[in-house]
BAFI-3210 file (N, C-alpha, C; in Angstrom, 3 decimals, decimal comma, padded with zeros to 6 digits):
// residues 85
n [1|2|3|4|5|6|7|8|9|10|11|12|13|14|15|16|17|18|19|20|21|22|23|24|25|26|27|28|29|30|31|32|33|34|35|36|37|38|39|40|41|42|43|44|45|46|47|48|49|50|51|52|53|54|55|56|57|58|59|60|61|62|63|64|65|66|67|68|69|70|71|72|73|74|75|76|77|78|79|80|81|82|83|84|85]
n.u [-026,683|-028,887|-031,002|-031,359|-029,157|-027,103|-027,615|-027,114|-024,374|-023,403|-024,160|-022,491|-020,075|-020,337|-020,274|-017,640|-016,345|-017,146|-015,839|-013,202|-013,161|-013,345|-010,866|-009,185|-009,878|-008,902|-006,193|-005,696|-005,978|-003,934|-001,669|-001,714|-001,291|001,289|002,753|002,404|003,573|006,208|006,870|006,699|008,648|010,953|011,262|013,332|015,348|017,715|017,994|017,212|015,644|013,396|011,528|011,186|010,025|007,634|006,359|005,980|004,288|002,071|001,487|000,764|-001,551|-003,190|-003,422|-004,776|-007,155|-008,045|-008,392|-010,469|-012,513|-012,797|-013,632|-016,075|-017,488|-017,471|-018,980|-021,432|-022,053|-022,351|-024,517|-026,454|-026,614|-027,573|-030,118|-031,251|-031,565]
n.v [007,012|008,177|006,601|008,181|009,860|007,998|007,122|009,497|009,851|007,573|008,108|010,230|008,873|007,421|009,537|010,407|008,144|008,235|010,548|009,705|007,765|009,384|010,642|008,419|007,737|009,977|009,664|007,328|008,303|010,266|008,670|007,129|009,175|009,966|007,643|007,529|009,956|009,555|007,342|008,498|010,529|009,055|007,376|006,926|006,063|003,805|003,163|001,499|002,573|004,289|002,361|000,898|002,864|003,318|000,851|000,937|003,156|002,073|000,014|001,495|002,662|000,393|-000,398|001,787|001,462|-000,918|000,029|001,833|000,080|-001,328|000,731|001,369|-000,995|-000,961|001,349|000,517|-001,521|-000,071|001,576|-000,377|-001,294|001,036|000,997|-000,993|-000,108]
n.w [021,833|019,421|016,946|014,681|014,892|014,597|011,964|010,600|011,093|009,839|007,221|006,776|006,819|004,436|002,615|003,013|002,078|-000,608|-001,397|-001,063|-003,051|-005,330|-005,149|-005,485|-008,098|-009,431|-008,840|-010,293|-012,906|-012,996|-012,576|-014,897|-016,764|-015,992|-016,577|-019,347|-020,147|-019,318|-020,911|-023,439|-023,294|-022,940|-025,083|-026,921|-025,366|-023,970|-021,430|-018,348|-016,319|-017,052|-017,962|-015,638|-014,023|-015,436|-015,099|-012,320|-012,090|-013,391|-011,640|-009,389|-010,386|-010,677|-008,001|-006,984|-008,327|-007,162|-004,551|-004,996|-005,720|-003,312|-001,638|-002,823|-002,334|000,460|000,972|-000,090|001,701|004,089|003,384|003,023|005,640|006,881|005,869|007,388|009,931]
ca.u [-026,827|-030,170|-030,945|-031,172|-027,756|-026,287|-027,800|-026,429|-022,942|-023,136|-024,250|-021,252|-019,043|-020,523|-019,788|-016,176|-015,966|-017,317|-014,741|-011,993|-013,261|-012,986|-009,417|-008,589|-010,089|-007,944|-004,875|-005,590|-005,776|-002,606|-000,656|-001,708|-000,638|002,716|003,324|002,419|004,568|007,522|007,087|006,929|009,914|012,096|011,091|014,603|016,343|017,958|018,155|016,143|014,857|012,062|010,656|010,882|009,074|006,348|005,779|005,546|003,090|000,966|001,169|000,036|-002,883|-003,928|-003,736|-005,818|-008,403|-008,446|-008,890|-011,761|-013,458|-013,040|-014,424|-017,436|-018,092|-017,687|-020,115|-022,636|-022,343|-022,854|-025,851|-027,333|-026,800|-028,461|-031,480|-031,769|-031,778]
ca.v [007,655|007,867|005,985|009,228|010,286|006,935|007,183|010,700|009,573|006,577|008,802|011,001|007,903|007,156|010,723|010,344|007,066|008,725|011,485|008,894|007,147|010,411|010,811|007,230|007,855|010,992|009,034|006,432|009,132|010,891|007,624|006,827|010,302|009,908|006,537|007,939|011,013|008,922|006,528|009,407|011,241|008,137|006,375|006,632|005,730|002,387|003,032|000,677|003,291|004,686|001,182|000,614|003,890|003,064|-000,287|001,376|003,979|001,162|-000,676|002,461|002,790|-000,824|-000,364|002,800|000,847|-001,846|000,848|002,367|-001,029|-001,593|001,851|001,204|-002,107|-000,511|002,267|-000,271|-002,221|000,921|001,968|-001,500|-001,261|002,174|000,550|-001,959|000,491]
ca.w [020,551|018,812|015,626|013,670|014,989|014,010|010,519|010,115|011,106|008,798|005,938|006,671|006,449|003,014|001,903|003,059|001,169|-001,976|-001,630|-001,227|-004,378|-006,314|-005,059|-006,096|-009,541|-009,890|-008,761|-011,439|-014,088|-012,942|-012,749|-016,328|-017,430|-015,688|-017,346|-020,746|-020,321|-019,186|-022,115|-024,558|-023,115|-022,924|-026,150|-027,592|-024,347|-023,714|-019,982|-017,777|-015,314|-017,512|-017,955|-014,228|-013,569|-016,082|-014,388|-010,992|-012,292|-013,706|-010,391|-008,559|-010,964|-010,337|-006,569|-006,809|-008,790|-006,100|-003,447|-005,390|-005,640|-001,891|-001,127|-003,341|-001,588|001,839|000,967|-000,300|002,955|005,049|002,953|003,337|007,097|007,180|005,528|008,362|011,261]
c.u [-028,160|-029,964|-030,709|-029,746|-026,832|-026,396|-027,069|-024,920|-022,567|-023,211|-023,002|-020,090|-019,125|-019,988|-018,256|-015,661|-016,090|-016,210|-013,434|-012,000|-012,897|-011,477|-008,708|-008,725|-009,105|-006,520|-004,669|-005,270|-004,372|-001,494|-000,561|-000,998|000,876|003,401|003,440|003,466|005,977|007,844|007,413|008,303|011,123|012,057|012,387|015,704|016,499|018,150|016,969|015,239|013,503|011,071|010,243|009,827|007,690|005,630|005,246|004,322|001,873|000,527|000,368|-001,389|-003,757|-004,329|-004,812|-007,171|-008,934|-009,032|-010,277|-012,838|-013,798|-013,900|-015,877|-018,171|-018,391|-018,887|-021,429|-023,040|-022,920|-024,272|-026,865|-027,629|-027,748|-029,918|-032,082|-032,048|-032,809]
c.v [007,227|007,240|007,042|009,771|009,262|006,965|008,377|010,471|008,566|007,209|009,647|010,081|007,584|008,331|010,765|009,265|007,482|009,708|010,724|008,202|008,140|010,637|009,631|007,277|008,864|010,427|008,096|007,225|009,732|009,868|007,217|007,930|010,262|008,796|006,920|008,992|010,442|008,109|007,412|010,069|010,326|007,127|006,007|006,216|004,212|002,124|002,266|001,429|003,781|003,516|000,798|001,592|003,656|001,904|000,096|002,284|003,094|000,396|000,238|002,625|001,591|-000,830|000,676|002,250|-000,137|-001,081|001,381|001,279|-001,356|-000,499|001,745|000,101|-001,702|000,418|001,519|-000,996|-001,256|001,346|000,861|-001,532|-000,139|001,759|-000,410|-001,354|001,597]
c.w [019,942|017,426|014,552|013,705|014,343|012,488|009,925|010,060|010,030|007,413|005,709|006,273|004,957|002,188|001,888|002,109|-000,291|-002,339|-001,862|-002,591|-005,474|-006,328|-005,728|-007,615|-010,137|-009,866|-009,950|-012,706|-014,123|-013,116|-014,216|-017,107|-017,216|-016,478|-018,817|-021,040|-020,253|-020,438|-023,311|-024,478|-023,256|-024,062|-026,853|-026,623|-024,225|-022,223|-019,410|-016,799|-015,817|-017,522|-016,547|-013,711|-014,159|-015,397|-013,017|-011,079|-012,576|-012,464|-009,463|-009,068|-010,594|-008,865|-006,272|-007,256|-007,754|-004,914|-003,769|-005,308|-004,186|-001,272|-001,584|-002,583|-000,147|001,914|000,777|000,990|003,997|004,670|003,217|004,838|007,488|006,920|006,537|009,727|011,219]
res [m|s|i|s|d|a|k|a|q|l|q|q|a|v|e|h|g|e|e|a|s|r|v|a|r|e|l|m|s|k|a|e|e|a|a|g|t|t|a|s|a|a|q|d|s|s|h|d|k|p|g|e|a|i|g|l|y|q|q|a|r|e|k|a|e|e|a|m|q|s|l|t|a|a|n|a|a|v|q|e|y|i|g|t|i]
***
């Protein structure tokens, strides 16, 4: 594989990583919306399931944020590597 081919493939990997970051950002937003909607709909409820669901939505949001941070770091590493070849 030529250097230019390798760089092109690595750039494609970065683009995939950026797309995955956008998806993670959207997941964070939707999880927040779901938690808020659940909290609003169940505000007068004494049942424990809405609280459980809200906690799980918040957990999903946090994990999506972690994924986004990892994707950003991975893309930075690939871009740094591209600069060395």
